C-alpha positions as CSV (number, residue, x, y, z in Angstrom):
1,X,21.5,6.3,-0.4
2,X,21.7,3.8,-3.3
3,X,20.3,4.2,-6.8
4,X,20.4,2.0,-9.9
5,X,19.0,2.5,-13.4
6,X,15.6,0.5,-13.7
7,X,14.4,1.5,-17.2
8,X,14.5,4.0,-19.9
9,X,11.8,6.0,-21.4
10,X,11.7,8.7,-23.9
11,X,15.4,9.5,-22.8
12,X,14.7,9.3,-19.3
13,X,16.2,6.8,-16.7
14,X,14.1,5.7,-13.8
15,X,15.9,5.4,-10.6
16,X,15.1,2.9,-8.0
17,X,15.8,4.1,-4.4
18,X,17.0,2.6,-1.3
19,X,17.8,4.5,1.6
20,X,21.2,3.3,2.8
21,X,21.6,6.4,5.0
22,X,19.0,5.0,7.2
23,X,20.5,1.5,7.2
24,X,23.9,2.8,8.3
25,X,22.4,4.7,11.1
26,X,20.4,1.6,12.3
27,X,23.6,-0.3,12.2
28,X,25.6,2.2,14.1
29,X,22.8,2.7,16.6
30,X,22.7,-1.0,17.5
31,X,26.4,-1.4,17.4
32,X,26.9,1.6,19.8
33,X,24.0,0.1,22.0
34,X,25.9,-3.2,22.1
35,X,29.2,-1.5,23.4
36,X,27.2,0.6,26.0
37,X,25.1,-2.4,27.1
38,X,28.4,-4.2,27.8
39,X,29.9,-1.5,29.6
40,X,26.8,-0.9,31.6
41,X,25.9,-4.4,32.5
42,X,29.1,-6.4,32.7
43,X,29.5,-5.9,36.7
44,X,25.9,-6.8,37.4
45,X,26.1,-9.8,35.0
46,X,29.3,-11.1,36.6
47,X,27.5,-10.9,40.1
48,X,24.4,-12.6,38.9
49,X,25.6,-14.8,36.3
50,X,29.3,-15.2,36.6
51,X,29.6,-14.0,33.0
52,X,30.3,-10.4,32.3
53,X,29.0,-10.8,28.7
54,X,25.6,-12.5,29.8
55,X,23.2,-9.6,29.0
56,X,25.5,-8.8,25.7
57,X,25.1,-12.3,24.4
58,X,21.3,-12.1,24.7
59,X,20.9,-8.7,23.3
60,X,23.3,-9.8,20.3
61,X,21.1,-12.9,19.7
62,X,18.0,-10.7,19.7
63,X,19.8,-8.2,17.3
64,X,20.7,-10.8,14.9
65,X,17.4,-12.1,14.8
66,X,16.0,-8.4,14.4
67,X,18.4,-7.9,11.5
68,X,17.3,-11.2,9.9
69,X,13.6,-9.8,10.1
70,X,14.6,-6.6,8.9
71,X,16.2,-7.5,5.6
72,X,13.4,-10.0,5.0
73,X,10.8,-7.3,5.6
74,X,12.9,-4.8,3.6
75,X,12.7,-7.1,0.4
76,X,9.2,-7.7,0.4
77,X,6.6,-5.3,-1.2
78,X,5.0,-3.6,1.7
79,X,1.5,-3.6,-0.1
80,X,1.4,-7.2,1.1
81,X,0.7,-6.0,4.8
82,X,-2.7,-4.3,3.4
83,X,-4.2,-7.8,3.4
84,X,-2.3,-9.1,6.6
85,X,-2.6,-6.3,8.9
86,X,-6.1,-7.4,10.2
87,X,-4.8,-10.6,11.0
88,X,-1.6,-9.4,12.9
89,X,-3.8,-7.0,14.7
90,X,-6.1,-9.9,15.7
91,X,-3.1,-12.1,16.9
92,X,-1.5,-9.1,18.9
93,X,-4.9,-8.9,20.9
94,X,-4.8,-12.5,21.5
95,X,-1.3,-12.4,22.7
96,X,-2.0,-9.5,25.0
97,X,-5.1,-11.3,26.5
98,X,-2.8,-14.4,27.1
99,X,-0.3,-12.4,29.1
100,X,-3.2,-11.7,31.6
101,X,-4.0,-15.2,32.1
102,X,-0.6,-16.9,31.4
103,X,1.8,-14.3,31.8
104,X,5.4,-14.7,33.5
105,X,6.1,-12.3,36.1
106,X,9.5,-10.8,36.1
107,X,10.8,-8.0,38.3
108,X,7.2,-7.6,39.7
109,X,5.6,-7.2,36.4
110,X,3.5,-9.8,34.4
111,X,4.4,-8.6,30.8
112,X,6.1,-11.8,29.4
113,X,4.8,-14.9,27.6
114,X,6.9,-18.0,27.8
115,X,7.3,-20.3,24.7
116,X,9.7,-23.0,25.8
117,X,13.2,-21.4,26.9
118,X,12.3,-18.3,25.1
119,X,10.1,-15.3,26.6
120,X,8.8,-12.2,24.9
121,X,6.8,-9.3,25.5
122,X,3.4,-9.1,23.4
123,X,3.1,-5.5,24.2
124,X,6.2,-4.8,21.8
125,X,4.3,-6.8,19.1
126,X,1.1,-4.9,19.5
127,X,3.2,-1.5,18.8
128,X,4.0,-2.8,15.4
129,X,0.5,-4.3,14.8
130,X,-1.3,-0.9,15.7
131,X,0.9,0.9,13.1
132,X,0.2,-1.5,10.3
133,X,-3.5,-1.7,11.0
134,X,-4.3,1.9,11.5
135,X,-2.3,2.6,8.4
136,X,-4.4,0.1,6.4
137,X,-7.6,1.5,7.8
138,X,-6.8,5.2,7.4
139,X,-5.5,4.7,3.7
140,X,-8.7,3.2,2.8
141,X,-10.7,6.3,3.8
142,X,-8.6,9.2,3.5
143,X,-11.7,11.3,2.3
144,X,-13.6,10.5,5.7
145,X,-10.8,11.4,8.0
146,X,-12.0,15.0,8.3
147,X,-15.1,13.9,10.1
148,X,-15.0,13.7,13.8
149,X,-17.0,10.4,14.1
150,X,-14.3,8.8,11.9
151,X,-11.7,9.7,14.3
152,X,-13.7,8.4,17.3
153,X,-14.1,5.2,15.4
154,X,-10.5,4.7,14.6
155,X,-9.6,5.4,18.4
156,X,-12.4,2.8,19.4
157,X,-10.4,0.2,17.1
158,X,-7.4,0.8,19.2
159,X,-9.1,0.6,22.5
160,X,-8.9,-3.2,23.1
161,X,-5.1,-3.1,22.9
162,X,-4.8,0.0,24.9
163,X,-7.1,-1.7,27.8
164,X,-5.3,-5.0,27.3
165,X,-1.5,-3.5,27.5
166,X,-2.5,-0.8,29.9
167,X,-3.6,-3.3,32.6
168,X,0.1,-4.4,33.3
169,X,2.2,-1.8,31.2
170,X,0.9,1.9,31.2
171,X,4.0,3.2,29.6
172,X,3.5,1.0,26.6
173,X,-0.1,1.9,26.3
174,X,1.0,5.6,26.4
175,X,3.2,5.0,23.5
176,X,0.4,3.0,21.5
177,X,-1.9,5.8,22.0
178,X,0.7,8.4,20.9
179,X,1.3,6.4,17.8
180,X,-2.3,6.2,17.1
181,X,-2.9,10.1,17.5
182,X,0.1,10.9,15.4
183,X,-1.4,8.6,12.5
184,X,-4.7,10.3,12.8
185,X,-3.1,13.8,13.0
186,X,-1.3,13.4,9.8
187,X,-4.2,12.0,8.0
188,X,-6.8,14.4,9.3
189,X,-7.3,17.9,7.7
190,X,-9.0,19.3,10.9
191,X,-6.9,19.9,13.8
192,X,-9.7,21.0,16.3
193,X,-10.6,17.5,16.5
194,X,-7.3,16.9,18.3
195,X,-8.1,19.7,20.9
196,X,-11.1,17.8,22.0
197,X,-9.1,14.5,22.1
198,X,-6.4,16.1,24.2
199,X,-9.1,17.2,26.7
200,X,-10.5,13.7,26.7
201,X,-7.0,12.1,27.1
202,X,-6.1,14.6,29.9
203,X,-9.5,13.8,31.7
204,X,-8.9,9.9,31.2
205,X,-5.5,10.2,32.4
206,X,-6.4,11.9,35.5
207,X,-9.0,9.5,36.6
208,X,-6.9,6.4,35.6
209,X,-4.0,7.8,37.7
210,X,-6.4,8.4,40.8
211,X,-7.7,4.6,40.5
212,X,-4.4,3.2,41.6
213,X,-2.3,4.6,44.6
214,X,1.0,3.6,43.2
215,X,0.5,5.9,40.1
216,X,-0.2,8.7,42.4
217,X,2.9,7.9,44.5
218,X,5.0,7.9,41.2
219,X,4.0,11.6,40.8
220,X,4.9,12.2,44.4
221,X,8.2,10.7,43.9
222,X,8.9,12.5,40.6
223,X,8.3,15.9,42.7
224,X,10.3,15.0,45.7
225,X,12.5,11.9,44.9
226,X,14.9,12.6,47.9
227,X,11.9,12.1,50.2
228,X,10.9,8.5,49.3
229,X,12.8,5.2,49.2
230,X,11.6,4.5,45.7
231,X,13.2,7.7,44.6
232,X,16.6,6.2,45.0
233,X,17.0,5.2,41.3
234,X,15.9,8.5,40.1
235,X,18.6,10.2,42.4
236,X,21.4,7.7,41.3
237,X,20.7,8.3,37.7
238,X,21.0,12.0,38.3
239,X,24.2,11.7,40.1
240,X,25.6,9.7,37.1
241,X,24.5,12.3,34.7
242,X,26.0,15.2,37.0
243,X,29.2,13.5,37.4
244,X,29.9,12.8,33.7
245,X,30.5,16.4,33.2
246,X,31.4,17.6,29.6
247,X,33.2,14.8,28.2
248,X,32.6,12.0,30.8
249,X,34.8,9.8,32.9
250,X,35.6,7.5,29.9
251,X,34.1,4.3,28.5
252,X,33.7,1.6,31.0
253,X,34.4,4.1,34.0
254,X,31.2,4.6,35.4
255,X,30.9,4.4,39.2
256,X,26.9,4.3,39.4
257,X,27.0,1.0,37.5
258,X,28.6,-0.6,40.2
259,X,25.6,-1.5,42.1
260,X,24.6,2.0,43.1
261,X,22.2,2.4,40.0
262,X,19.7,-0.8,40.1
263,X,19.3,-2.6,36.7
264,X,21.1,0.4,35.0
265,X,21.2,-1.5,31.7
266,X,17.3,-1.1,31.3
267,X,15.7,2.3,31.0
268,X,18.3,4.0,33.0
269,X,21.3,3.2,30.6
270,X,21.1,7.0,29.1
271,X,22.2,7.9,32.7
272,X,25.5,5.8,32.2
273,X,26.0,7.2,28.7
274,X,26.0,10.7,30.3
275,X,28.3,9.5,33.1
276,X,31.0,7.6,30.7
277,X,30.7,9.8,27.8
278,X,29.6,13.1,29.3
279,X,27.3,15.8,27.6
280,X,29.1,15.4,24.5
281,X,28.2,11.8,24.1
282,X,24.7,12.4,25.3
283,X,24.1,15.1,22.6
284,X,25.7,12.8,20.0
285,X,23.2,10.0,20.9
286,X,20.4,12.6,20.6
287,X,21.6,13.8,17.2
288,X,21.7,10.1,15.9
289,X,18.0,9.8,16.4
290,X,17.3,13.2,15.1
291,X,19.2,11.8,11.9
292,X,17.1,8.6,12.1
293,X,13.8,10.9,12.3
294,X,14.9,12.9,9.5
295,X,15.3,9.8,7.2
296,X,11.8,8.8,8.2
297,X,10.6,12.1,7.2
298,X,12.3,12.0,3.8
299,X,11.0,8.6,3.2
300,X,7.4,9.6,4.2
301,X,7.4,12.7,2.1
302,X,8.5,10.7,-1.1
303,X,6.4,7.4,-0.4
304,X,4.6,6.2,-3.4
305,X,1.4,6.3,-1.6
306,X,-0.6,7.1,1.6
307,X,-0.1,3.6,3.0
308,X,3.5,3.6,2.7
309,X,3.7,7.1,4.3
310,X,1.5,6.2,7.1
311,X,3.7,3.3,8.1
312,X,6.7,5.4,8.3
313,X,5.0,7.9,10.1
314,X,3.8,5.5,12.6
315,X,7.3,4.0,12.9
316,X,8.7,7.6,13.2
317,X,6.3,8.2,16.1
318,X,7.1,5.0,17.9
319,X,10.8,6.0,17.9
320,X,10.4,9.6,18.9
321,X,7.9,9.1,21.7
322,X,9.9,6.3,23.1
323,X,13.2,8.4,23.0
324,X,11.5,11.5,24.4
325,X,9.8,9.6,27.2
326,X,13.2,7.8,28.2
327,X,15.3,10.7,28.4
328,X,12.6,12.8,30.1
329,X,12.4,10.0,32.9
330,X,16.2,9.7,33.1
331,X,16.5,13.7,33.7
332,X,13.4,13.5,36.1
333,X,11.6,15.8,33.8
334,X,8.4,13.4,34.1
335,X,7.5,10.6,36.4
336,X,9.1,7.2,36.0
337,X,7.5,5.2,33.2
338,X,9.8,2.5,32.8
339,X,10.3,3.2,29.0
340,X,13.5,1.9,27.5
341,X,15.9,3.8,24.9
342,X,15.4,2.3,21.5
343,X,18.2,0.1,20.2
344,X,20.2,1.0,23.3
345,X,18.5,-0.4,26.3
346,X,18.4,-4.2,27.2
347,X,15.4,-6.0,25.9
348,X,15.5,-8.8,23.4
349,X,11.9,-8.4,22.1
350,X,12.2,-4.7,21.8
351,X,15.2,-4.6,19.6
352,X,14.0,-7.5,17.6
353,X,10.8,-5.7,16.9
354,X,12.3,-2.4,16.5
355,X,14.7,-3.7,13.6
356,X,11.7,-5.5,11.9
357,X,9.9,-2.1,12.1
358,X,13.1,-0.6,10.3
359,X,12.4,-3.2,7.7
360,X,9.0,-1.8,7.0
361,X,10.5,1.8,6.5
362,X,13.3,0.4,4.2
363,X,10.7,-1.5,2.2
364,X,8.8,1.7,1.6
365,X,12.0,3.5,0.6
366,X,12.6,1.0,-2.1
367,X,9.1,1.8,-3.6
368,X,10.5,5.4,-4.3
369,X,11.1,6.1,-7.9
370,X,13.1,9.0,-9.0
371,X,13.4,10.0,-12.7
372,X,16.6,11.6,-14.3
373,X,17.0,13.0,-17.7
């Protein structure tokens, strides 16, 4: 945490705050992620691209771009997004729509848009856009948040993005829905609304799952992975976790990454962490994320206004939901959803957008004023 005197008034010094603790946690997570990514992906990268550092180079480039975005956003007054959030939300809808008609298919999923040599996932942009837009909408009508009709209207605002993203990426749609519910929950004084919403979401989820056979199949694979060919990745991930023991086999010593666990650098990287660093390493990673969430709570509780607090709550919800879903999938606690581990899993768009989101949290922290006598 950094503090510097800003002004003196009646014998008091006003202190301008900046959350260096949050910044250091972010830098450490990204650095740890790059180390684990190289350890996990080097064998696969050598086979596919004849370059052990192929995935590392791409992730490092995206991380540097993300850090640039983070520092730019962190030094901009966050209130500017009150005027721009609507435009950003519309752009995200347009990009998600473009994926349906002009998307690039990779690994059997159409989730990417190509701009020349670059490709990115608009669904990652949509997460950030929803956080900013809902924070803007809710902060302008806080007195009306106790009305159920207001809650319904806000959820209807998010519906276009949920529908567009859910067509090709159900897991990201679930995350966006979770972010929306968390923002409304924080701003609403009446919790019974969420019982009704939960019942609706469960009903909608059951109908949505039954509409596509492969979604039902995922649940069956989750319950009995050893009986299905598609349960192979889950079983290999569990073998990796079990073989790591208390302190792991050592960094770089994983066996499962040597072709046994497909695409381990993506959403299954936590299993390699468990294999190489053991239960101790896994707990340390979880504690790092808990520290990150703690800093978000501190900033949100001390934010200068509701808009700033809601931005940080939205970011906190994004990180929390994604971490919980990823670890739950890797440990086979829930059906496979294909959610990556923030800052650690391979994914250029994901890490760049996540780091930019961290810039919003740091920008809000800069607005906190402390007074010392």
